[in-house]
C-alpha distance (Angstrom), angle and dihedral (degrees) to the residues before:
residue distance angle dihedral
M1 . . .
K2 3.71 . .
R3 3.83 113.1 .
K4 3.77 119.0 -128.3
A5 3.82 118.6 -117.5
L6 3.72 114.6 -103.2
Y7 3.80 119.9 -141.5
S8 3.71 127.0 -159.4
R9 3.79 118.3 -122.0
A10 3.86 91.8 -142.0
I11 3.75 114.3 111.0
R12 3.71 112.2 -127.4
T13 3.81 117.1 -147.3
R14 3.68 126.7 -162.5
S15 3.69 119.5 -131.2
A16 3.80 118.0 -110.1
A17 3.77 89.9 -113.8
A18 3.81 93.2 51.3
S19 3.76 92.5 45.5
A20 3.75 91.7 49.5
W21 3.84 94.0 50.4
V22 3.77 118.9 80.5
G23 3.75 120.6 -178.5
P24 3.78 120.7 -125.5
A25 3.78 93.7 -122.9
A26 3.75 97.2 51.0
G27 3.74 110.5 135.4
K28 3.72 138.1 -174.0
H29 3.76 96.7 -106.4
G30 3.76 101.1 30.5
G31 3.81 96.0 74.8
Q32 3.78 89.8 -102.1
T33 3.79 127.1 127.1
A34 3.73 116.7 -101.2
P35 3.79 118.1 -100.7
G36 3.80 92.9 -110.0
A37 3.78 90.6 60.5
A38 3.82 91.6 72.8
V39 3.76 90.8 64.9
Q40 3.78 92.5 46.8
A41 3.79 91.9 50.4
G42 3.83 91.1 57.1
E43 3.81 95.4 52.9
P44 3.86 117.2 115.1
G45 3.77 95.6 -114.2
N46 3.83 92.3 63.1
G47 3.95 98.2 56.6
P48 3.88 143.5 30.0
S49 3.86 112.1 -56.4
A50 3.81 126.1 -128.8
V51 3.85 91.4 -114.5
T52 3.77 91.4 54.8
A53 3.77 90.6 48.7
A54 3.82 91.3 50.0
R55 3.78 92.1 49.4
G56 3.71 90.7 51.3
Y57 3.77 91.8 50.3
V58 3.82 92.7 49.8
S59 3.78 92.3 46.5
G60 3.73 91.4 51.0
F61 3.79 92.6 46.2
Y62 3.83 91.0 51.4
R63 3.82 92.1 49.3
R64 3.77 90.4 51.9
H65 3.89 95.5 44.8
D66 3.81 105.2 25.5
R67 3.82 98.0 130.2
P68 3.84 97.9 48.4
L69 3.78 89.0 46.9
L70 3.81 92.1 53.2
V71 3.81 91.1 49.6
A72 3.80 91.5 49.1
A73 3.82 91.5 48.6
S74 3.83 90.9 50.6
V75 3.80 91.4 50.9
L76 3.80 91.9 49.3
L77 3.81 91.6 48.8
S78 3.81 91.4 50.4
L79 3.79 91.4 50.2
A80 3.80 90.0 49.9
V81 3.81 91.7 51.7
I82 3.81 91.7 48.9
E83 3.79 91.9 49.0
A84 3.81 92.0 48.8
H85 3.82 90.9 50.7
A86 3.79 90.6 49.8
L87 3.79 90.3 52.1
L88 3.79 93.5 48.4
H89 3.82 95.4 41.7
P90 3.79 108.8 30.9
S91 3.80 117.2 -169.0
P92 3.82 115.4 -105.3
H93 3.72 117.3 -89.7
V94 3.80 114.7 -111.4
L95 3.81 105.9 -120.3
T96 3.76 119.3 -133.2
Q97 3.77 128.1 -162.2
H98 3.78 88.1 -104.4
D99 3.82 90.4 57.2
I100 3.81 91.6 49.5
D101 3.80 93.5 48.6
G102 3.78 90.7 48.9
A103 3.81 92.5 50.1
V104 3.81 92.1 49.4
Q105 3.79 92.7 49.2
Y106 3.79 91.5 47.7
T107 3.81 92.3 49.6
L108 3.79 93.2 48.6
A109 3.79 91.1 47.9
H110 3.80 96.7 48.2
N111 3.82 102.4 29.2
P112 3.80 112.7 44.0
R113 3.81 112.3 -152.4
S114 3.78 115.1 -98.6
P115 3.81 118.1 -146.2
A116 3.79 117.3 -96.3
D117 3.79 118.5 -103.6
S118 3.81 91.2 -109.0
T119 3.80 91.1 51.6
R120 3.78 91.9 51.3
A121 3.81 92.9 44.9
A122 3.81 91.8 50.5
A123 3.80 91.5 50.3
I124 3.81 92.1 49.9
I125 3.81 96.2 50.2
A126 3.82 97.2 38.3
P127 3.87 97.4 88.3
S128 3.82 90.4 53.9
V129 3.82 99.6 49.4
V130 3.82 117.4 98.4
E131 3.78 135.8 -176.6
V132 3.80 114.9 -122.8
E133 3.80 116.8 -150.1
G134 3.79 120.6 -169.5
F135 3.78 123.9 -158.9
L136 3.78 128.8 -167.1
S137 3.80 116.9 -138.6
P138 3.84 117.7 -137.6
E139 3.80 90.7 -112.5
H140 3.79 92.0 51.8
A141 3.78 91.4 44.6
A142 3.82 91.2 53.0
A143 3.79 91.2 49.4
L144 3.79 91.7 50.8
A145 3.81 91.2 47.2
G146 3.81 91.0 52.7
K147 3.78 90.7 48.5
A148 3.78 91.6 50.8
A149 3.80 92.0 48.5
K150 3.78 90.9 50.7
S151 3.79 91.2 51.7
A152 3.81 90.9 49.1
K153 3.79 91.2 50.2
S154 3.80 91.5 51.2
A155 3.75 91.3 50.1
A156 3.81 91.3 50.3
K157 3.80 91.0 55.0
D158 3.80 92.0 56.2
P159 3.82 107.1 30.3
A160 3.81 91.7 161.8
E161 3.78 90.5 68.0
D162 3.77 107.1 96.7
H163 3.77 123.3 158.9
S164 3.79 95.9 -178.7
P165 3.83 117.9 118.1
A166 3.78 115.3 -86.3
E167 3.78 118.7 -103.2
G168 3.77 110.5 -81.1
H169 3.81 92.4 10.8
R170 3.79 122.3 110.1
P171 3.78 122.3 -166.8
A172 3.79 120.7 -122.7
Q173 3.77 110.9 -62.5
Q174 3.77 105.8 -103.9
P175 3.79 122.1 151.8
G176 3.76 104.9 -75.6
A177 3.78 95.8 -7.0
A178 3.80 99.6 110.6
G179 3.79 102.5 110.9
H180 3.78 97.4 -49.2
A181 3.77 90.8 -49.6
T182 3.79 90.3 147.0
A183 3.77 122.6 100.4
R184 3.77 118.1 -157.0
P185 3.80 111.8 -148.0
G186 3.78 110.1 -127.4
V187 3.81 97.8 11.4
P188 3.83 104.7 158.6
S189 3.81 93.4 -133.0
L190 3.79 91.1 62.0
P191 3.79 113.9 108.3
D192 3.79 91.2 -131.9
K193 3.80 112.4 117.3
P194 3.79 132.6 168.4
L195 3.78 109.1 -70.7
A196 3.78 91.8 -135.7
S197 3.77 130.4 17.6
G198 3.78 120.2 -134.5
S199 3.81 90.7 -127.1
P200 3.80 133.3 4.5
D201 3.81 88.7 -128.8
E202 3.79 93.3 57.4
P203 3.80 116.4 90.4
E204 3.77 117.9 -116.5
P205 3.81 112.8 -110.4
D206 3.77 117.3 -115.7
A207 3.79 91.5 -141.9
I208 3.77 133.9 22.2
G209 3.76 127.9 -164.6
S210 3.77 141.8 139.8
G211 3.78 137.3 -104.1
V212 3.78 142.5 179.0
V213 3.80 130.6 -133.3
V214 3.82 108.4 -123.0
T215 3.82 105.4 170.8
A216 3.79 136.1 46.4
S217 3.80 88.9 -118.3
G218 3.80 89.4 62.4
K219 3.81 103.4 -104.1
I220 3.79 110.3 164.9
L221 3.78 126.6 -151.6
T222 3.79 115.8 -148.4
A223 3.81 139.6 151.0
L224 3.80 116.1 -78.2
H225 3.79 93.5 -136.3
V226 3.83 89.6 59.4
I227 3.81 91.6 67.0
S228 3.82 103.4 21.1
S229 3.82 96.5 98.0
T230 3.79 97.0 43.1
D231 3.79 132.3 65.4
H232 3.80 104.7 -158.5
W233 3.80 124.3 55.8
V234 3.77 135.9 -167.6
V235 3.80 124.9 -172.6
V236 3.78 123.8 -154.4
F237 3.82 113.9 -152.0
A238 3.78 127.6 -146.8
D239 3.82 91.8 -99.4
G240 3.83 90.5 56.3
S241 3.81 96.7 -105.9
K242 3.81 119.2 133.5
S243 3.77 135.3 -148.1
D244 3.77 138.2 177.5
A245 3.78 112.3 -114.5
D246 3.78 137.6 -154.9
L247 3.78 126.8 -140.3
V248 3.82 105.7 -117.8
G249 3.80 103.3 165.6
T250 3.79 144.2 12.2
Q251 3.78 137.2 -170.3
P252 3.82 106.2 -170.4
E253 3.81 94.8 -179.8
N254 3.82 88.4 63.3
D255 3.83 98.3 31.3
L256 3.80 91.6 -117.8
A257 3.79 132.2 142.6
V258 3.80 133.9 178.7
L259 3.81 123.1 -143.4
Q260 3.80 126.2 -166.5
P261 3.82 113.8 -155.4
K262 3.80 116.0 -140.8
H263 3.79 91.3 -138.9
V264 3.80 127.5 27.6
P265 3.82 129.9 -168.9
D266 3.79 118.0 -100.3
E267 3.80 91.8 -120.7
L268 3.78 96.1 46.2
Q269 3.80 111.2 160.8
P270 3.81 116.8 -160.8
A271 3.78 118.9 -151.3
T272 3.78 123.8 -108.5
L273 3.80 113.5 -116.1
T274 3.79 123.7 -148.2
S275 3.78 136.7 -168.4
T276 3.79 120.9 -103.2
A277 3.82 92.3 -147.8
D278 3.80 92.4 106.6
L279 3.81 95.6 38.1
R280 3.80 113.6 126.2
P281 3.83 135.0 -176.1
G282 3.78 107.7 -90.4
D283 3.81 95.5 35.0
E284 3.79 113.2 135.5
V285 3.80 117.1 -108.5
V286 3.81 136.5 178.6
A287 3.81 126.9 -151.1
S288 3.79 120.2 -155.5
G289 3.80 127.6 -172.4
F290 3.79 147.8 95.1
P291 3.83 110.1 -66.8
F292 3.83 109.5 -168.4
G293 3.81 86.3 -6.6
I294 3.81 92.2 -64.4
G295 3.74 115.5 127.3
P296 2.78 159.5 -48.8
S297 3.80 82.0 -72.8
V298 3.79 128.1 179.7
T299 3.80 130.0 -152.8
A300 3.79 129.4 175.7
G301 3.80 134.6 -152.2
V302 3.77 142.4 124.9
V303 3.77 138.3 -83.9
S304 3.81 106.5 -90.3
G305 3.79 98.5 -173.0
L306 3.80 146.4 -23.0
K307 3.80 136.9 -128.4
R308 3.80 93.3 25.3
E309 3.83 124.1 165.9
F310 3.78 126.8 -138.1
D311 3.82 127.9 -164.6
D312 3.78 109.0 -148.8
P313 3.82 106.6 -143.3
D314 3.82 92.2 -165.5
D315 3.79 102.8 47.2
K316 3.81 94.6 28.4
R317 3.78 93.8 -130.7
K318 3.76 134.8 118.8
L319 3.79 123.9 -124.9
S320 3.79 116.6 -157.1
N321 3.80 140.5 -173.8
L322 3.81 90.9 38.3
I323 3.80 129.2 164.3
Q324 3.81 112.3 -123.0
F325 3.81 115.3 -151.5
D326 3.80 139.7 165.5
A327 3.82 102.2 -140.6
A328 3.81 104.6 123.4
V329 3.82 114.3 -100.4
N330 3.81 129.4 168.2
P331 3.82 139.1 176.9
G332 3.79 105.0 -46.4
N333 3.82 95.3 37.4
S334 3.81 91.4 86.6
G335 3.79 112.2 115.7
G336 3.79 92.6 21.5
P337 3.80 122.7 123.2
L338 3.77 127.3 -93.9
V339 3.82 105.6 -152.9
D340 3.78 137.2 -174.1
R341 3.82 126.7 -123.4
D342 3.82 89.6 -80.1
G343 3.80 92.8 56.3
E344 3.82 93.6 -109.4
V345 3.81 118.4 141.1
L346 3.80 115.5 -106.6
G347 3.79 98.8 169.5
I348 3.79 150.2 -23.7
V349 3.82 118.5 -97.2
T350 3.80 110.1 -117.7
A351 3.82 114.0 158.7
I352 3.78 149.9 1.9
V353 3.82 132.2 -150.4
N354 3.79 125.3 -137.1
P355 3.83 117.0 168.8
S356 3.80 90.6 -162.9
G357 3.80 91.4 67.1
A358 3.80 92.9 -119.4
R359 3.78 112.8 131.8
V360 3.78 95.4 -129.0
F361 3.79 132.9 97.7
A362 3.80 116.2 -77.3
G363 3.78 99.8 173.4
I364 3.80 104.6 -75.5
G365 3.78 123.1 91.4
F366 3.81 131.8 165.9
A367 3.79 132.7 -147.9
V368 3.80 131.6 -172.7
P369 3.83 110.3 -121.3
I370 3.78 112.3 -109.7
E371 3.82 91.5 -122.9
N372 3.82 88.0 70.1
A373 3.80 89.6 61.4
A374 3.83 93.9 68.9
R375 3.80 95.7 89.6
A376 3.82 92.7 40.6
I377 3.80 91.4 55.7
G378 3.78 92.5 43.0
E379 3.80 92.7 -125.8
N380 3.76 138.8 60.0
P381 3.82 105.9 -84.5
L382 3.82 94.8 -164.9
């Protein structure tokens, strides 16, 4: 009896290499794969792809060199951060002289210089500032001479009487109270006279001070001590014209006087007055007048203090509520205006302090606030 063929249940698999190879003589009936199967076996879908191979290579490379790669990545990241910071915060450019010259030329070409505040203020107040000249009539001069002689005679009778401070003793430190260390700009008894007269035929004034036109009618504010020892006054306007003037008002407690010229120029320009309510130490101020008869002269400074007091050693009176400033003023500036940066009058210059006793500016000047001039003018100036 013929035995039946036995077959194993194991599944035989062909290797990838054997499956991929097809012999050249394979035929349809010889158990060989058909010729077209060789082409199909080489197609991409039947073996490992190039992408898979690349991924495997990269993965293997990373496993072999993981630490060096991490170090390199950290270095690259640090360099990127540094470069980004440099782009966002560039280092300052080192300026050369050429750069500076170019910047200056560009600024001058595109931004014309505007005048300083002091320049503008001086130009605004200039048409309103006048020179005040005081003259002493022979009759008045004789009366003053007799009065002086009488005082000298009384002093000679009692030589022991001496009211000067004792040696080594200084009176209480008030502005200008240290042994007559205060100079009063424009005081007639000062030896300061105009350095040059306008004409040899014109008499020299016995006192020189300053003033400012404050009304359209020509009223002039000045310091009382400028005119107090003279009896005839002449004012010189900004255009050079002159006029006799009458005394129409005084305010001794504030050292103020008001003059009314008999003739005023056609183009008279009164000053603008302003309140001192908002004035603060450090604010810029300009003083205009005729120091030593030279002018009009302009000086600039700042407000040094407010509500100061001043003991007048000559008139034996105290001035209060004064503006202290450091714009240079000297004998002849008294009565002139102290103005703000807009050229508006804040006060009338009245005194200076010099502890050395010299009658020249040492850094401290005083002005009467313009509000105090209301009663002297006879109307509210503000």
